[in-house]
C-alpha positions in Angstrom: 39.7 -21.8 -7.5 42.4 -21.5 -5.4 43.9 -24.5 -3.4 41.8 -25.1 0.3 42.5 -24.6 3.4 42.1 -27.9 5.8 41.0 -26.0 9.1 42.2 -29.0 11.5 40.1 -28.3 15.0 41.3 -30.4 18.2 40.7 -28.3 21.3 38.9 -25.0 19.9 35.4 -26.3 19.0 33.8 -23.1 17.7 33.7 -20.4 15.3 33.7 -18.0 17.7 37.3 -16.2 18.6 38.7 -18.5 16.4 42.2 -17.1 15.4 42.5 -20.3 12.2 39.2 -19.7 11.1 39.4 -15.8 10.7 42.6 -16.2 9.4 41.8 -19.1 7.0 38.6 -16.7 6.0 41.1 -14.2 5.3 43.1 -15.5 3.0 39.9 -16.0 0.7 40.8 -19.8 0.2 38.1 -22.7 0.1 38.0 -24.0 3.8 37.6 -27.8 4.9 37.2 -27.9 8.5 38.2 -31.3 10.1 38.5 -33.1 13.0 41.0 -36.3 13.5 40.1 -38.7 16.2 43.4 -39.8 17.5 43.5 -42.8 20.3 45.2 -42.0 23.9 47.8 -41.5 25.1 47.7 -38.5 22.2 48.0 -34.5 23.5 45.2 -34.4 20.9 42.8 -36.9 22.4 40.4 -36.3 25.0 42.1 -37.1 28.8 39.7 -39.4 29.8 36.5 -41.6 28.7 34.0 -39.4 30.5 35.5 -36.2 28.1 34.9 -38.4 25.2 31.9 -38.3 26.3 31.9 -34.3 25.7 33.5 -34.9 22.8 30.9 -36.4 20.9 27.7 -33.5 22.1 30.5 -31.2 21.0 31.4 -32.5 17.9 27.6 -32.6 17.1 27.4 -29.4 17.8 30.5 -27.8 15.9 28.6 -29.4 12.7 25.5 -28.7 13.2 27.1 -24.5 13.6 29.2 -25.4 10.2 26.1 -26.6 8.6 24.5 -23.0 9.3 27.6 -22.2 7.8 26.5 -24.3 4.7 30.2 -25.6 5.6 30.9 -29.5 6.8 33.1 -30.9 9.5 35.1 -33.9 7.7 35.8 -36.7 10.7 38.9 -38.9 10.1 40.4 -41.1 13.0 43.9 -42.3 12.9 47.6 -41.0 13.0 47.2 -37.2 12.6 50.0 -37.3 10.4 48.8 -39.8 7.9 45.2 -38.5 8.3 46.6 -35.0 6.9 48.6 -36.7 4.1 45.2 -38.4 2.8 43.5 -35.1 3.2 45.9 -33.1 1.2 46.6 -36.1 -1.1 42.2 -35.6 -1.8 41.7 -32.2 -1.9 45.3 -30.4 -3.1 45.2 -28.2 -0.1 48.5 -26.4 0.6 47.8 -25.1 3.9 46.8 -26.3 7.3 45.6 -24.2 10.0 45.3 -25.0 13.5 45.0 -23.7 16.9 47.6 -24.5 19.0 47.2 -26.7 22.1 49.3 -25.3 25.1 50.1 -28.5 26.2 54.1 -28.9 25.4 53.4 -32.4 24.1 50.6 -31.1 21.8 53.3 -28.1 21.2 56.4 -31.1 20.4 53.4 -32.8 17.8 52.8 -30.2 16.1 56.8 -29.3 15.7 56.8 -32.3 13.9 53.9 -32.4 12.0 55.2 -29.0 10.6 58.1 -30.4 9.7 57.1 -33.4 7.6 54.6 -30.9 5.6 57.0 -28.6 5.0 59.1 -31.0 3.4 56.2 -31.8 0.9 56.1 -27.9 0.4 53.0 -27.9 2.9 52.2 -24.6 4.9 51.1 -25.3 8.7 50.3 -22.2 10.2 49.6 -22.1 14.5 47.4 -19.6 16.4 47.2 -18.9 20.0 43.8 -18.9 21.1 43.5 -21.0 24.5 45.0 -19.2 26.5 44.8 -15.7 27.9 48.4 -15.4 27.5 51.4 -17.1 26.0 53.2 -18.9 28.5 56.3 -18.6 26.8 56.0 -14.7 26.9 54.9 -13.6 30.6 57.9 -13.9 32.3 59.1 -12.7 35.9 61.6 -9.6 35.4 64.3 -12.3 35.9 63.1 -13.7 32.8 62.2 -16.8 34.0 58.6 -17.9 34.9 56.7 -17.2 37.8 56.8 -19.6 41.1 53.8 -18.3 42.9 50.0 -17.1 41.5 49.9 -13.7 42.8 52.7 -11.6 41.4 51.4 -14.3 38.3 48.0 -12.9 38.8 48.9 -9.0 39.0 51.3 -9.5 35.8 49.1 -10.8 33.6 45.8 -8.8 35.0 48.2 -5.4 35.3 50.7 -5.7 32.5 49.4 -8.4 29.5 45.5 -8.0 29.5 44.0 -10.3 26.8 43.4 -8.8 23.7 39.6 -8.6 22.7 38.0 -11.6 21.5 37.0 -11.4 17.9 33.6 -12.8 16.4 33.0 -15.5 14.3 32.7 -14.6 10.6 30.0 -14.6 8.8 30.3 -16.8 5.6 33.5 -17.9 3.8 34.5 -20.1 0.7 33.7 -23.8 0.5 35.6 -26.4 -1.8 34.0 -27.1 -5.2 34.3 -30.5 -4.0 34.3 -32.4 -0.4 36.5 -35.4 1.0 34.3 -37.8 2.5 34.0 -38.3 6.0 33.4 -41.0 8.8 30.1 -40.2 10.7 30.3 -39.4 14.5 28.7 -42.5 15.4 32.2 -44.6 14.4 33.7 -42.8 16.9 32.2 -45.1 19.2 32.5 -42.0 22.1 29.5 -42.7 24.2 29.4 -45.7 26.8 27.1 -48.6 26.1 25.9 -50.6 29.1 26.2 -49.4 31.4 25.5 -46.0 30.5 27.2 -44.3 33.6 27.3 -41.4 31.8 23.3 -40.8 31.6 23.3 -38.2 34.4 25.7 -36.0 32.0 23.5 -34.3 30.1 21.2 -32.9 33.0 24.0 -30.4 33.8 25.7 -29.9 30.9 25.2 -28.9 27.2 27.9 -29.7 25.4 28.9 -27.1 22.2 30.0 -23.7 21.3 26.0 -22.8 21.7 25.9 -24.4 25.4 28.9 -22.7 26.6 27.5 -19.3 25.7 24.5 -20.0 26.9 26.3 -21.0 30.5 27.9 -17.8 30.1 25.0 -15.8 29.2 23.3 -17.1 32.7 26.0 -16.9 34.6 27.0 -13.4 33.7 23.4 -11.8 34.9 22.6 -14.4 37.4 25.3 -16.5 38.7 28.1 -13.5 39.4 26.4 -11.9 41.7 27.5 -13.3 44.9 30.5 -15.2 43.7 33.0 -14.0 45.9 30.9 -15.8 48.4 28.4 -18.5 46.8 31.5 -20.0 45.0 32.9 -22.2 48.1 29.0 -23.4 48.8 28.4 -26.9 47.3 25.2 -27.1 47.7 23.9 -24.4 45.5 24.3 -22.8 41.8 27.1 -20.5 42.9 29.9 -21.5 39.9 29.8 -21.0 36.5 30.4 -24.6 35.5 32.5 -23.4 32.2 35.3 -25.7 33.2 34.2 -28.1 30.3 33.6 -25.9 27.9 37.0 -24.8 28.3 38.7 -27.8 28.3 37.4 -29.1 24.6 37.8 -25.1 23.5 33.7 -24.4 23.4 34.3 -21.0 24.4 37.5 -18.7 24.4 38.9 -17.6 27.3 39.0 -14.3 26.0 35.3 -14.2 25.6 34.9 -15.2 29.4 37.2 -12.5 30.4 35.4 -9.9 28.3 32.1 -10.8 28.9 32.9 -10.9 32.8 34.5 -7.6 33.2 31.6 -5.9 31.4 29.3 -6.8 34.1 31.2 -4.7 36.6 28.8 -1.6 37.2 26.0 -3.6 36.8 25.2 -5.6 39.9 28.1 -7.7 40.8 31.0 -6.3 43.5 34.2 -5.4 42.3 35.2 -9.1 44.7 32.7 -10.9 42.7 34.3 -10.1 39.4 37.8 -10.5 40.8 37.5 -13.7 42.5 36.2 -14.8 39.0 38.5 -13.9 37.2 41.6 -15.1 39.5 39.6 -18.5 39.0 40.1 -18.3 35.3 43.4 -16.8 35.8 44.3 -19.6 37.9 44.3 -21.7 34.8 46.6 -19.9 32.9 49.0 -20.5 35.6 48.5 -24.1 35.7 49.5 -24.0 31.8 52.2 -22.0 33.0 54.2 -24.3 35.1 53.2 -27.0 32.7 55.1 -25.4 30.3 58.5 -24.4 32.8 57.8 -27.9 34.0 56.8 -30.2 31.4 56.5 -33.4 33.8 53.7 -32.3 36.1 51.7 -34.4 35.7 54.2 -37.1 37.1 56.7 -35.6 39.2 56.8 -33.6 42.3 57.4 -30.0 41.6 58.7 -29.9 44.8 61.8 -32.6 44.4 61.8 -32.7 48.5 58.7 -34.7 48.3 60.2 -37.5 45.9 61.0 -39.4 49.5 57.5 -39.3 50.6 56.3 -43.1 51.8 52.9 -43.5 50.2 50.6 -46.5 51.4 48.9 -49.0 49.0 45.7 -49.0 50.4 43.5 -51.0 47.5 40.8 -51.0 50.1 40.7 -47.1 50.8 41.0 -45.9 47.3 38.0 -48.4 46.2 35.8 -47.0 48.9 36.8 -43.5 47.9 36.6 -43.8 44.3 33.1 -45.3 44.9 31.8 -42.3 47.6 31.8 -45.2 50.4 34.2 -43.3 52.4 32.2 -43.1 55.7 32.7 -39.4 55.3 29.1 -37.5 53.7 31.0 -34.8 52.3 33.6 -36.8 50.4 31.4 -39.0 49.6 29.1 -36.4 48.1 31.8 -35.2 45.7 32.8 -38.5 44.4 28.9 -39.3 43.8 28.6 -36.5 42.4 32.0 -37.5 40.1 29.9 -40.6 38.9 26.4 -38.9 38.3 27.3 -35.3 36.8 31.0 -35.8 35.2 31.8 -32.7 37.4 32.7 -31.9 41.1 32.4 -28.4 42.7 35.8 -26.8 43.5 35.6 -26.8 47.0 35.0 -30.6 47.3 37.8 -31.4 44.9 40.2 -30.0 47.7 38.3 -31.7 50.3 38.3 -35.2 48.8 42.0 -34.8 47.0 43.0 -33.8 50.6 41.0 -36.7 52.3 43.0 -38.9 49.4 46.9 -37.5 50.1 47.0 -36.6 54.0 44.0 -39.0 55.0 44.6 -42.2 53.3 48.0 -41.4 52.3 47.6 -42.3 48.7 50.1 -40.9 46.0 48.6 -37.8 44.6 49.0 -39.4 41.0 46.5 -41.8 41.7 44.0 -39.0 42.5 45.3 -37.4 39.2 44.8 -40.6 37.3 41.3 -41.1 38.4 40.2 -37.5 37.5 41.2 -37.7 34.3 39.4 -40.5 33.0 35.8 -39.5 35.1 36.1 -35.6 35.0 34.2 -33.8 31.8 36.5 -30.8 32.2 39.5 -32.9 32.6 42.8 -30.4 31.9 46.6 -31.4 31.2 47.5 -28.5 33.2 44.9 -27.1 36.0 44.3 -30.9 36.8 47.9 -32.0 38.1 48.7 -28.4 39.5 45.6 -28.8 41.2 46.6 -32.0 42.8 49.8 -31.1 43.5 48.3 -27.9 45.2 46.6 -29.9 47.7 49.5 -32.7 47.9 52.1 -29.7 49.4 54.2 -30.9 46.4 53.2 -28.2 44.0 54.3 -24.4 43.1 52.8 -21.9 45.5 50.9 -24.8 46.7 48.9 -25.4 50.4 51.3 -27.1 53.2 51.1 -30.5 53.1 50.5 -30.3 56.9 47.3 -27.9 56.5 44.9 -31.2 56.7 41.6 -30.5 56.1 38.5 -32.2 58.4 35.9 -33.6 56.1 33.9 -32.6 58.9 34.4 -29.7 60.2 35.0 -28.7 56.0 31.0 -30.2 55.4 30.0 -28.3 57.9 31.3 -25.1 56.8 30.4 -24.9 53.8 27.6 -27.4 53.3 25.7 -26.7 57.0 22.2 -27.4 55.8 23.7 -30.4 54.5 21.8 -29.8 51.3 25.1 -30.8 48.8 25.0 -34.3 50.8 21.8 -34.5 50.8 21.1 -34.7 47.2 24.5 -37.0 46.3 23.8 -39.4 49.5 20.0 -39.4 49.9 20.0 -42.5 52.2 21.4 -40.3 54.8 18.6 -37.2 54.0 16.6 -37.7 56.8 19.3 -36.9 59.6 19.1 -33.4 60.9 21.4 -30.8 60.0 23.7 -31.2 63.2 24.7 -35.2 62.2 24.6 -35.1 58.3 28.3 -34.7 58.5 28.5 -36.5 61.3 26.2 -39.8 61.1 28.7 -42.0 63.2 28.6 -39.6 66.1 24.4 -40.3 66.0 22.9 -42.6 68.5 21.0 -45.6 67.6 17.8 -44.2 68.3 18.8 -41.0 65.9 19.9 -43.5 62.8 16.8 -45.5 63.4 14.7 -42.7 62.9 16.7 -41.5 60.2 16.2 -44.9 58.4 20.3 -45.4 58.4 21.8 -48.5 59.9 25.7 -47.6 60.1 27.8 -50.8 58.2 24.5 -51.3 56.2 23.0 -48.5 54.3 26.0 -46.3 54.6 29.7 -47.3 55.6 31.8 -46.5 59.1 34.0 -44.1 58.4 37.6 -45.9 56.7 39.8 -44.0 58.9 40.0 -42.4 62.0 40.5 -38.7 60.8 42.3 -37.2 63.7 44.9 -40.9 63.7 45.2 -40.3 60.2 46.2 -36.9 60.5 48.7 -37.8 63.0 49.6 -40.7 60.4 50.2 -37.9 57.9 52.1 -35.1 60.1 54.9 -38.6 61.0 55.2 -39.6 57.9 56.2 -35.4 56.5 58.1 -35.0 59.9 60.6 -37.8 57.8 61.1 -35.5 54.9 64.0 -33.1 54.8 64.6 -30.3 51.9 67.2 -29.6 50.4 69.1 -27.6 53.2 68.4 -30.8 55.9 65.0 -29.0 57.2 61.8 -30.3 57.8 59.7 -29.9 54.9 57.1 -28.6 56.8 59.1 -25.3 57.2 59.4 -24.6 53.6 58.2 -21.1 52.8 56.9 -20.4 49.2 57.8 -16.9 48.7 
């Protein structure tokens, strides 16, 4: 029997549209599927504790899927190079096959591992599959990276459309002898006491089967009306596929093809286009990360480096706990605690509140989301935070400060979202659900609300906070000694 291939799973926990698996099958060699648990910080590890929970269940799903193919998932823990060396010694493998993580840190780590393996005559084969395009290849007419989203979207959609996804292989050759495996429980990925993730499973089913179920449901029931419904957090109007994409339970090519196929079958062209543009925002984020690897730690627009942030421990804690006194902000932060996920429109609202009402550095919010989101992503996370902060590529200007009251009334007009996640306000009428601090004592009493006791007073006055933020912005100058607010993103 030929020497086996070590199929090293990372953030590609699926069999469908898995190029490394398909290439390994085509080689005819026995395949040994492996997952190596690494500790943070590592480009191969989940970004935070919430994503650890997802990883546990996604690995269980992958192991089950492999078992249905008469295969196994071998689990190891430790530094990847050492774990691979041990597996190679135990199995006689001469090839390691992977799907590339588009994170520059992961690409660099792969390069180091590949170089070490090469010295020992072990081949390291890497394949694309985490994105619709290669960030190094989709370039402007001038040969550089894109800085603005719209031309990036046009270039991908019109000139570099994704290739079709490939179905999972039906069978492959197993090794004559399996190497030993650690247990999933030994990875210690799940929270214990308290079990802060106990509500996650009510919203999500991690793993490939759960991803395809969610895609099927969305494609047939959710995509129609998406262009409008996507902004309404009180209804199930989004795909909720982002966590599945983050750890590779499903490929973006599979999503692209499935949604494209719905054209002419119910959803409007605008529904489909709007969703695909959201999928491509993830691509744009990785494009930015490729050309600016310090995206999570440095301002894309260096003019913001001199911005004076506040150190507001009390405000930060209130924001993290969902106790700011602004219902739409608090609902979002409590959804994060309960579900490990937050509606995209509300992410923008809570991000604006942290950055512009509290004047807390966007990197603090980015760190918090990395640890608490099941869909934490090294590209989308920092790109989106910098978009809200105004410091990113093609960003919303800093002087665009979301009013949390008006945002709540516009996108949660009947208060359904706030009532679900801030139940102490549930009995307030629609006219007051987003502004309890304007209710009379009689109205508060009738709703069972006592400000300062059952629900907090606002931690800041929004109008004063907005004025403070704009005053702070006015102190910045760009490279031409012009106010930053006059910068145009063209």
